[in-house]
A tleap script that builds the chain and sets N, CA, C and O, in Angstrom:
source leaprc.protein.ff14SB
mol = sequence {
  NMET ALA ASP ASP SER ALA THR THR ILE ARG
  THR ALA PHE GLY ARG ARG GLU ALA THR ASP
  ARG THR ASP GLU LEU HIE ALA ILE VAL ASP
  GLY LYS LEU THR ALA PHE ILE ARG GLU MET
  GLU GLU ALA ASN TRP SER ALA GLU ASP VAL
  ALA LEU ALA ILE GLY ASP VAL LEU ARG ARG
  ASN TRP LEU ASP ARG ALA ASP ALA LEU GLN
  GLN ALA ARG ASN ALA VAL GLN ASP ASP PHE
  ILE SER ASP GLY ASN GLU CGLY
}
set mol.1.N position { 65.832 -41.657 -23.355 }
set mol.1.CA position { 66.709 -41.470 -22.148 }
set mol.1.C position { 67.351 -40.124 -22.234 }
set mol.1.O position { 67.888 -39.683 -23.251 }
set mol.2.N position { 67.255 -39.508 -21.091 }
set mol.2.CA position { 67.911 -38.065 -20.955 }
set mol.2.C position { 69.280 -38.047 -20.909 }
set mol.2.O position { 69.864 -38.847 -20.178 }
set mol.3.N position { 69.945 -37.170 -21.648 }
set mol.3.CA position { 71.452 -36.943 -21.653 }
set mol.3.C position { 71.822 -36.328 -20.469 }
set mol.3.O position { 71.452 -35.185 -20.200 }
set mol.4.N position { 72.651 -37.115 -19.607 }
set mol.4.CA position { 72.968 -36.848 -18.113 }
set mol.4.C position { 74.108 -35.633 -18.397 }
set mol.4.O position { 74.261 -34.879 -17.436 }
set mol.5.N position { 74.816 -35.385 -19.426 }
set mol.5.CA position { 75.718 -34.385 -19.654 }
set mol.5.C position { 75.323 -33.115 -19.922 }
set mol.5.O position { 76.100 -32.160 -19.896 }
set mol.6.N position { 73.871 -33.019 -20.244 }
set mol.6.CA position { 73.406 -31.647 -20.570 }
set mol.6.C position { 73.408 -30.777 -19.459 }
set mol.6.O position { 73.148 -31.216 -18.338 }
set mol.7.N position { 73.685 -29.552 -19.660 }
set mol.7.CA position { 73.688 -28.611 -18.595 }
set mol.7.C position { 72.404 -27.499 -18.848 }
set mol.7.O position { 71.816 -27.340 -19.918 }
set mol.8.N position { 72.149 -26.815 -17.629 }
set mol.8.CA position { 71.030 -25.953 -17.690 }
set mol.8.C position { 71.646 -24.687 -17.980 }
set mol.8.O position { 72.616 -24.291 -17.334 }
set mol.9.N position { 71.067 -23.954 -19.032 }
set mol.9.CA position { 71.537 -22.556 -19.436 }
set mol.9.C position { 70.349 -21.635 -19.284 }
set mol.9.O position { 69.193 -22.019 -19.462 }
set mol.10.N position { 70.681 -20.406 -18.947 }
set mol.10.CA position { 69.780 -19.453 -18.679 }
set mol.10.C position { 69.496 -18.683 -20.018 }
set mol.10.O position { 70.467 -18.320 -20.682 }
set mol.11.N position { 68.287 -18.426 -20.432 }
set mol.11.CA position { 68.005 -17.698 -21.573 }
set mol.11.C position { 67.111 -16.484 -21.303 }
set mol.11.O position { 66.718 -16.328 -20.147 }
set mol.12.N position { 66.775 -15.672 -22.178 }
set mol.12.CA position { 65.902 -14.554 -22.077 }
set mol.12.C position { 64.458 -15.034 -21.478 }
set mol.12.O position { 63.764 -14.414 -20.672 }
set mol.13.N position { 64.195 -16.272 -22.070 }
set mol.13.CA position { 62.805 -16.841 -21.807 }
set mol.13.C position { 62.881 -17.882 -20.585 }
set mol.13.O position { 61.907 -18.629 -20.488 }
set mol.14.N position { 63.867 -18.024 -19.680 }
set mol.14.CA position { 63.867 -18.963 -18.655 }
set mol.14.C position { 65.014 -19.917 -18.890 }
set mol.14.O position { 65.940 -19.643 -19.654 }
set mol.15.N position { 64.928 -21.011 -18.230 }
set mol.15.CA position { 65.949 -22.140 -18.277 }
set mol.15.C position { 65.631 -23.183 -19.112 }
set mol.15.O position { 64.471 -23.591 -19.171 }
set mol.16.N position { 66.528 -23.673 -19.776 }
set mol.16.CA position { 66.336 -24.870 -20.622 }
set mol.16.C position { 67.541 -25.793 -20.845 }
set mol.16.O position { 68.649 -25.262 -20.767 }
set mol.17.N position { 67.482 -26.903 -21.071 }
set mol.17.CA position { 68.557 -27.862 -21.032 }
set mol.17.C position { 69.362 -27.584 -22.415 }
set mol.17.O position { 68.731 -27.382 -23.453 }
set mol.18.N position { 70.663 -27.581 -22.389 }
set mol.18.CA position { 71.504 -27.520 -23.472 }
set mol.18.C position { 71.623 -28.811 -24.101 }
set mol.18.O position { 71.968 -29.713 -23.337 }
set mol.19.N position { 71.439 -29.098 -25.204 }
set mol.19.CA position { 71.640 -30.182 -25.891 }
set mol.19.C position { 72.491 -30.245 -27.136 }
set mol.19.O position { 72.935 -29.183 -27.573 }
set mol.20.N position { 72.777 -31.421 -27.777 }
set mol.20.CA position { 73.266 -31.340 -28.915 }
set mol.20.C position { 72.645 -30.663 -30.061 }
set mol.20.O position { 73.260 -30.122 -30.980 }
set mol.21.N position { 71.184 -30.750 -29.907 }
set mol.21.CA position { 70.364 -30.141 -30.867 }
set mol.21.C position { 70.373 -28.655 -30.846 }
set mol.21.O position { 70.335 -27.965 -31.865 }
set mol.22.N position { 70.429 -28.174 -29.559 }
set mol.22.CA position { 70.547 -26.620 -29.364 }
set mol.22.C position { 71.730 -26.125 -29.851 }
set mol.22.O position { 71.756 -25.075 -30.494 }
set mol.23.N position { 72.960 -26.937 -29.553 }
set mol.23.CA position { 74.115 -26.580 -30.035 }
set mol.23.C position { 74.359 -26.355 -31.411 }
set mol.23.O position { 75.011 -25.421 -31.879 }
set mol.24.N position { 73.706 -27.414 -32.131 }
set mol.24.CA position { 73.566 -27.406 -33.690 }
set mol.24.C position { 72.959 -26.222 -34.142 }
set mol.24.O position { 73.424 -25.589 -35.090 }
set mol.25.N position { 71.818 -25.835 -33.447 }
set mol.25.CA position { 70.952 -24.741 -33.928 }
set mol.25.C position { 71.781 -23.510 -33.801 }
set mol.25.O position { 71.744 -22.670 -34.700 }
set mol.26.N position { 72.581 -23.332 -32.670 }
set mol.26.CA position { 73.307 -22.067 -32.364 }
set mol.26.C position { 74.436 -21.892 -33.487 }
set mol.26.O position { 74.746 -20.813 -33.991 }
set mol.27.N position { 75.049 -23.251 -33.820 }
set mol.27.CA position { 76.011 -23.148 -34.932 }
set mol.27.C position { 75.585 -22.721 -36.275 }
set mol.27.O position { 76.265 -22.083 -37.079 }
set mol.28.N position { 74.249 -23.194 -36.441 }
set mol.28.CA position { 73.600 -22.844 -37.817 }
set mol.28.C position { 73.313 -21.349 -37.849 }
set mol.28.O position { 73.649 -20.681 -38.826 }
set mol.29.N position { 72.682 -20.799 -36.773 }
set mol.29.CA position { 72.467 -19.376 -36.712 }
set mol.29.C position { 73.804 -18.389 -36.754 }
set mol.29.O position { 73.867 -17.353 -37.417 }
set mol.30.N position { 74.853 -18.919 -35.916 }
set mol.30.CA position { 76.100 -18.363 -36.063 }
set mol.30.C position { 76.597 -18.125 -37.523 }
set mol.30.O position { 76.967 -17.063 -38.023 }
set mol.31.N position { 76.516 -19.395 -38.102 }
set mol.31.CA position { 77.127 -19.327 -39.565 }
set mol.31.C position { 76.440 -18.332 -40.394 }
set mol.31.O position { 77.017 -17.495 -41.087 }
set mol.32.N position { 74.899 -18.505 -40.255 }
set mol.32.CA position { 74.150 -17.620 -41.068 }
set mol.32.C position { 74.413 -16.099 -40.938 }
set mol.32.O position { 74.604 -15.352 -41.898 }
set mol.33.N position { 74.401 -15.718 -39.597 }
set mol.33.CA position { 74.724 -14.494 -39.180 }
set mol.33.C position { 76.201 -13.941 -39.768 }
set mol.33.O position { 76.367 -12.824 -40.258 }
set mol.34.N position { 77.088 -14.828 -39.631 }
set mol.34.CA position { 78.417 -14.580 -40.009 }
set mol.34.C position { 78.400 -14.103 -41.560 }
set mol.34.O position { 78.854 -13.034 -41.967 }
set mol.35.N position { 77.830 -15.040 -42.284 }
set mol.35.CA position { 77.766 -14.805 -43.768 }
set mol.35.C position { 77.077 -13.498 -44.087 }
set mol.35.O position { 77.569 -12.663 -44.846 }
set mol.36.N position { 75.902 -13.357 -43.465 }
set mol.36.CA position { 75.062 -12.057 -43.634 }
set mol.36.C position { 75.983 -10.777 -43.240 }
set mol.36.O position { 76.056 -9.809 -43.997 }
set mol.37.N position { 76.630 -10.832 -42.095 }
set mol.37.CA position { 77.468 -9.758 -41.832 }
set mol.37.C position { 78.614 -9.483 -42.746 }
set mol.37.O position { 79.091 -8.360 -42.907 }
set mol.38.N position { 79.021 -10.550 -43.325 }
set mol.38.CA position { 80.236 -10.420 -44.206 }
set mol.38.C position { 79.709 -9.799 -45.482 }
set mol.38.O position { 80.354 -8.948 -46.095 }
set mol.39.N position { 78.550 -10.230 -45.862 }
set mol.39.CA position { 77.888 -9.786 -47.278 }
set mol.39.C position { 77.573 -8.242 -46.905 }
set mol.39.O position { 77.860 -7.462 -47.813 }
set mol.40.N position { 77.150 -7.786 -45.986 }
set mol.40.CA position { 76.838 -6.486 -45.689 }
set mol.40.C position { 77.980 -5.670 -45.601 }
set mol.40.O position { 77.892 -4.533 -46.063 }
set mol.41.N position { 79.225 -6.106 -45.004 }
set mol.41.CA position { 80.395 -5.415 -44.969 }
set mol.41.C position { 81.001 -5.259 -46.424 }
set mol.41.O position { 81.716 -4.294 -46.695 }
set mol.42.N position { 80.686 -6.260 -47.368 }
set mol.42.CA position { 81.070 -6.079 -48.746 }
set mol.42.C position { 80.317 -4.867 -49.361 }
set mol.42.O position { 80.843 -4.190 -50.244 }
set mol.43.N position { 79.108 -4.616 -48.891 }
set mol.43.CA position { 78.179 -3.484 -49.273 }
set mol.43.C position { 78.399 -2.275 -48.578 }
set mol.43.O position { 77.549 -1.387 -48.517 }
set mol.44.N position { 79.609 -2.208 -48.007 }
set mol.44.CA position { 79.913 -0.915 -47.198 }
set mol.44.C position { 79.414 -0.659 -45.913 }
set mol.44.O position { 79.539 0.452 -45.397 }
set mol.45.N position { 78.832 -1.641 -45.331 }
set mol.45.CA position { 78.247 -1.474 -43.955 }
set mol.45.C position { 79.194 -1.962 -42.881 }
set mol.45.O position { 79.802 -3.013 -43.082 }
set mol.46.N position { 79.367 -1.301 -41.778 }
set mol.46.CA position { 80.229 -1.796 -40.810 }
set mol.46.C position { 79.503 -2.982 -40.033 }
set mol.46.O position { 78.284 -3.098 -39.901 }
set mol.47.N position { 80.432 -3.795 -39.570 }
set mol.47.CA position { 79.914 -5.047 -38.775 }
set mol.47.C position { 79.198 -4.585 -37.657 }
set mol.47.O position { 78.195 -5.212 -37.319 }
set mol.48.N position { 79.611 -3.418 -36.919 }
set mol.48.CA position { 79.046 -2.978 -35.745 }
set mol.48.C position { 77.534 -2.468 -36.096 }
set mol.48.O position { 76.557 -2.830 -35.442 }
set mol.49.N position { 77.469 -1.620 -37.165 }
set mol.49.CA position { 76.129 -1.211 -37.690 }
set mol.49.C position { 75.176 -2.334 -37.856 }
set mol.49.O position { 74.041 -2.250 -37.386 }
set mol.50.N position { 75.618 -3.478 -38.560 }
set mol.50.CA position { 74.893 -4.548 -39.092 }
set mol.50.C position { 74.491 -5.256 -37.645 }
set mol.50.O position { 73.316 -5.562 -37.440 }
set mol.51.N position { 75.412 -5.477 -36.754 }
set mol.51.CA position { 75.079 -6.299 -35.548 }
set mol.51.C position { 74.113 -5.605 -34.791 }
set mol.51.O position { 73.212 -6.249 -34.254 }
set mol.52.N position { 74.185 -4.206 -34.657 }
set mol.52.CA position { 73.121 -3.450 -33.948 }
set mol.52.C position { 71.788 -3.441 -34.634 }
set mol.52.O position { 70.746 -3.480 -33.979 }
set mol.53.N position { 71.805 -3.389 -35.960 }
set mol.53.CA position { 70.467 -3.522 -36.589 }
set mol.53.C position { 69.911 -4.841 -36.340 }
set mol.53.O position { 68.741 -4.902 -35.964 }
set mol.54.N position { 70.574 -5.889 -36.495 }
set mol.54.CA position { 70.111 -7.355 -36.150 }
set mol.54.C position { 69.454 -7.254 -34.839 }
set mol.54.O position { 68.278 -7.586 -34.690 }
set mol.55.N position { 70.240 -6.770 -33.815 }
set mol.55.CA position { 69.678 -6.783 -32.391 }
set mol.55.C position { 68.333 -6.052 -32.477 }
set mol.55.O position { 67.364 -6.601 -31.954 }
set mol.56.N position { 68.173 -4.839 -33.100 }
set mol.56.CA position { 67.190 -4.161 -33.098 }
set mol.56.C position { 65.893 -4.740 -33.699 }
set mol.56.O position { 64.768 -4.640 -33.210 }
set mol.57.N position { 66.233 -5.352 -34.823 }
set mol.57.CA position { 65.192 -6.015 -35.452 }
set mol.57.C position { 64.513 -7.266 -34.628 }
set mol.57.O position { 63.307 -7.487 -34.515 }
set mol.58.N position { 65.586 -8.012 -34.091 }
set mol.58.CA position { 65.240 -9.241 -33.236 }
set mol.58.C position { 64.384 -8.749 -32.019 }
set mol.58.O position { 63.429 -9.452 -31.688 }
set mol.59.N position { 64.630 -7.682 -31.380 }
set mol.59.CA position { 64.018 -7.291 -30.302 }
set mol.59.C position { 62.592 -6.774 -30.805 }
set mol.59.O position { 61.561 -7.079 -30.206 }
set mol.60.N position { 62.603 -6.061 -31.817 }
set mol.60.CA position { 61.248 -5.471 -32.203 }
set mol.60.C position { 60.172 -6.542 -32.815 }
set mol.60.O position { 58.968 -6.579 -32.563 }
set mol.61.N position { 60.779 -7.249 -33.527 }
set mol.61.CA position { 59.863 -8.208 -34.242 }
set mol.61.C position { 59.920 -9.629 -33.686 }
set mol.61.O position { 59.085 -10.401 -34.157 }
set mol.62.N position { 60.758 -10.107 -32.771 }
set mol.62.CA position { 60.762 -11.415 -32.407 }
set mol.62.C position { 60.950 -11.539 -30.894 }
set mol.62.O position { 60.180 -12.319 -30.334 }
set mol.63.N position { 61.785 -10.941 -30.196 }
set mol.63.CA position { 62.043 -11.293 -28.822 }
set mol.63.C position { 60.980 -10.723 -28.005 }
set mol.63.O position { 60.444 -11.495 -27.210 }
set mol.64.N position { 60.532 -9.384 -28.057 }
set mol.64.CA position { 59.360 -9.041 -27.438 }
set mol.64.C position { 58.170 -9.810 -27.498 }
set mol.64.O position { 57.519 -9.967 -26.465 }
set mol.65.N position { 57.754 -10.371 -28.697 }
set mol.65.CA position { 56.681 -11.241 -28.868 }
set mol.65.C position { 56.853 -12.659 -28.160 }
set mol.65.O position { 55.927 -13.177 -27.537 }
set mol.66.N position { 58.139 -13.260 -28.307 }
set mol.66.CA position { 58.363 -14.518 -27.655 }
set mol.66.C position { 58.426 -14.353 -26.241 }
set mol.66.O position { 58.133 -15.333 -25.555 }
set mol.67.N position { 58.788 -13.190 -25.628 }
set mol.67.CA position { 58.774 -12.841 -24.181 }
set mol.67.C position { 57.405 -12.743 -23.739 }
set mol.67.O position { 57.060 -13.311 -22.702 }
set mol.68.N position { 56.522 -12.014 -24.495 }
set mol.68.CA position { 55.186 -12.040 -23.965 }
set mol.68.C position { 54.446 -13.228 -24.097 }
set mol.68.O position { 53.485 -13.359 -23.339 }
set mol.69.N position { 54.715 -14.189 -24.965 }
set mol.69.CA position { 54.194 -15.567 -25.052 }
set mol.69.C position { 54.644 -16.202 -23.743 }
set mol.69.O position { 53.799 -16.644 -22.965 }
set mol.70.N position { 55.948 -16.263 -23.473 }
set mol.70.CA position { 56.449 -16.876 -22.366 }
set mol.70.C position { 55.846 -16.416 -21.110 }
set mol.70.O position { 55.485 -17.271 -20.300 }
set mol.71.N position { 55.687 -15.121 -20.838 }
set mol.71.CA position { 54.987 -14.579 -19.738 }
set mol.71.C position { 53.646 -15.062 -19.687 }
set mol.71.O position { 53.238 -15.381 -18.570 }
set mol.72.N position { 52.797 -15.198 -20.756 }
set mol.72.CA position { 51.485 -15.540 -20.727 }
set mol.72.C position { 51.529 -17.262 -20.163 }
set mol.72.O position { 50.810 -17.677 -19.254 }
set mol.73.N position { 52.388 -17.990 -20.816 }
set mol.73.CA position { 52.460 -19.373 -20.358 }
set mol.73.C position { 52.758 -19.319 -18.910 }
set mol.73.O position { 52.040 -19.985 -18.165 }
set mol.74.N position { 53.694 -18.634 -18.427 }
set mol.74.CA position { 54.115 -18.616 -17.088 }
set mol.74.C position { 52.918 -18.228 -16.022 }
set mol.74.O position { 52.994 -18.587 -14.847 }
set mol.75.N position { 51.785 -17.448 -16.543 }
set mol.75.CA position { 50.899 -17.037 -15.772 }
set mol.75.C position { 49.741 -18.124 -15.718 }
set mol.75.O position { 48.842 -18.037 -14.881 }
set mol.76.N position { 49.795 -19.002 -16.514 }
set mol.76.CA position { 48.765 -20.138 -16.446 }
set mol.76.C position { 49.216 -21.234 -15.452 }
set mol.76.O position { 50.367 -21.668 -15.391 }
set mol.77.N position { 48.134 -21.649 -14.645 }
set mol.77.CA position { 48.613 -22.599 -13.616 }
set mol.77.C position { 49.160 -23.834 -14.377 }
set mol.77.O position { 48.933 -24.018 -15.572 }
set mol.78.N position { 49.939 -24.715 -13.559 }
set mol.78.CA position { 50.467 -25.838 -14.120 }
set mol.78.C position { 49.403 -27.052 -14.360 }
set mol.78.O position { 49.590 -27.909 -15.223 }
set mol.79.N position { 48.383 -27.030 -13.587 }
set mol.79.CA position { 47.416 -28.002 -13.640 }
set mol.79.C position { 46.107 -27.504 -14.562 }
set mol.79.O position { 45.046 -28.125 -14.621 }
set mol.80.N position { 46.381 -26.334 -15.226 }
set mol.80.CA position { 45.235 -25.876 -16.088 }
set mol.80.C position { 44.856 -26.913 -17.244 }
set mol.80.O position { 45.725 -27.469 -17.915 }
set mol.81.N position { 43.556 -27.115 -17.413 }
set mol.81.CA position { 43.018 -27.761 -18.441 }
set mol.81.C position { 42.010 -26.957 -19.266 }
set mol.81.O position { 40.931 -26.614 -18.782 }
set mol.82.N position { 42.326 -26.700 -20.348 }
set mol.82.CA position { 41.409 -25.941 -21.371 }
set mol.82.C position { 40.039 -26.617 -21.619 }
set mol.82.O position { 40.014 -27.820 -21.879 }
set mol.83.N position { 39.002 -25.961 -21.557 }
set mol.83.CA position { 37.687 -26.615 -22.012 }
set mol.83.C position { 37.266 -25.806 -23.341 }
set mol.83.O position { 36.159 -25.933 -23.864 }
set mol.84.N position { 38.224 -25.009 -23.793 }
set mol.84.CA position { 37.908 -24.267 -25.052 }
set mol.84.C position { 37.091 -23.107 -24.990 }
set mol.84.O position { 36.813 -22.542 -26.048 }
set mol.85.N position { 36.624 -22.624 -23.812 }
set mol.85.CA position { 35.883 -21.571 -23.643 }
set mol.85.C position { 36.379 -20.426 -22.998 }
set mol.85.O position { 35.620 -19.575 -22.536 }
set mol.86.N position { 37.798 -20.334 -22.926 }
set mol.86.CA position { 38.403 -19.231 -22.461 }
set mol.86.C position { 38.307 -17.949 -23.282 }
set mol.86.O position { 38.539 -17.938 -24.491 }
set mol.87.N position { 37.947 -16.837 -22.562 }
set mol.87.CA position { 37.842 -15.562 -23.059 }
set mol.87.C position { 38.537 -14.901 -24.148 }
set mol.87.O position { 38.279 -13.729 -24.425 }
savepdb mol mol.pdb
quit
């Protein structure tokens, strides 16, 4: 049964339902990033420099690819059925 309290949120890759699971994932990622930034600050890097580097790496190695995959998915018709012979 769907959670009626879920809200629709906009992401870089479209819309999705916010759920307890996505909230949990966000909390985990936030905790890991916070620990990483603190560790880097102890190694004499500024939080700003670390945050900018994280953003650059995410864009270069992850977000651009995820965006390209989402665009490819969006380009396929909803009723498309693969016969395995696509080029």
